[in-house]
N, C-alpha and C positions, 0 to 999 in steps of 0.2 A: 567500138571500144576494144581495147586490147584484152587478151585473156587474163593477164596479170591484174589489170584494173577491175575486171569483172569478179575475179576471185577475191580481191580485197573487199569489194563492195558486198559480196555474198557473205564473207566472214563477218562484216560489220552487222549485217542484217540478222545473222544467227545469234549474236550477242545482245542485240537490242531487246528482244522479248524478255530476257533474263533481267535486264535493268528495269524495264517497264513494269514487270510483275514484282520485282524485289522492293521497289520504293513503296508502293501501296501496302505491301505486306509489313514492311518495317514500321510504317506510320500506324497501321492497325495494331501492331504489338505495343507500340508506345502509348497509344490511346487507351488500350485495354489495361496496361499497367497503371496509368494515371487514374482511370475510373475505379479500379479495384482499390487503390490506395485511398482515394477519397471516400469510398463507401465503407471501408474498414476503420477509418480514423474516427476517434470519438468526436461527437458533435459538440459544439460549444454549449455549455450548460448541461450536457448529458452526465448523469450520475454514474460513476464507476465505483462499484462496491470495493471497500478496502480489502486487502488480502488477509488471509488467516495467518496467525502467528506461527512461524516456523519452529520456534523454540518451545512451543506449548507442551506441557506435560499433564498427564491425567492425575486426578486425585487431589489430596489436600497436602500442602507442603509442611515440612517440619521446619519451623522458623525459630531462630534464637530469640529468647524473651526480650532482649534489649532493643529489638527492632519494633516492638509494640505492634505486632500484627493483630488486627481486629477487623470486625465487620461493623461499619457505622450505620447499619440498617435501622430504620425507624418505621413505625406503623404508617402505612399509606404509600411507602416507596414501591415502585413497580418491579424492582429486582433487588437481589442481594449480591454483595461482593465483599471481598476482604483485601486489605492492603496494609503495608507497614506505615505507621505514623512517623517512625524515626527512619528516614531514608538515608542510607549511607552509599558512598561511592566505592565501586570495585573496579579500578581502572577507569574506563570511560562509560561504565554501566552504573545506573542508579538501581540499587537493590531495593525492590518494592514488594516482591512476592504477591503480585496482583493475581487474584483468584476470582473466577466466575463460578458462583455457587451452583452445585449440581441441580438444585430444584428450580433454577431459572429456566425460562423459555426464550431467552434473548441472547444475542452475541454481545460481548463487551469488548471495549478497547480503552486503553489508557494513554493519555498524553501528559508529558511533563512540560510545564510552562514556566518561563522565568517571571520576574516581577512585572514586566511590561506585557505579559500575555503572549510572548513569542514562544513558538514550539521548540523545545530543546531535543525532544525525542518522543517516540510513540511506539506502542506495540501494534501488532496486527490484531485481528479479531480472535477472541477466545470463545470457544463453545462452552456450554454448561459443563461443569466438572473439570475444567482445565485451569491451569495457572502458568504464570511465567515468573521466573525469579527476578530478572532484571530488564531494564530498558536501556538500550544503547543511546547515548546522548551525542548529538552533533557538536555541542559546545559544552565544555566542562564548567559547571558553576563553581564558584568558590565555596569553601567550607562555610557553613552557617548561612548560606544564601537562602533567601526565601523563595520557595517554588510553590507551584500549584499542581495538583494531580487532578486532571479532568477525566472522569470516567464517562464514557458515552455508550449508549445501548442501541442495538439495532434489532428490529424484527427480522427473523431469519428469512422469510419468503420475499419480503418487499424491501428490506433494508431501511424501512421507515424508522425514524427516531422514536425510542421509548423513553427519552429524557436523558439528562446528563446531571452529574454531580461534580462540584469542584471542592476539593479539600486543600487547604493551605497548610504548608509545613515548611521545614527547613532541612537543608542538607546537614546531616550530622557528621561528626569527625570520627 
């Protein structure tokens, strides 16, 4: 063999280990990324706790009388809350002044539903002693549209339901 041919052959051999080691390393990285993605993805049917409300405020709100803010608590209910019976729109927000009573031991969440039960908007979770003024709606209901306010309760440690209440009302002008 000529010197030139031996040199080319030697250069090819020097690069071969890099390719041979690089391919399995690349495959290992790809497999690791896929496995980690699958492990961290929520499993089908796995419960993911709802987020807490970003706009939550502490205390009891000062609500205009015309919104008919009250607590529909009755003996035997597992928790207390307050909300406006007269819901008005402020842009794309339904003004509800939804309040989780301080004496509660549950987290509360409110959903605004249309007449067919479709979700128009919802709050995040409220801790006891917190309230939220409004709920951002994905779809603006017409004035005087019938809506439902669904209040759902969650046990803090397990997020098990402590029951729900549905109040029917209308969007006021």
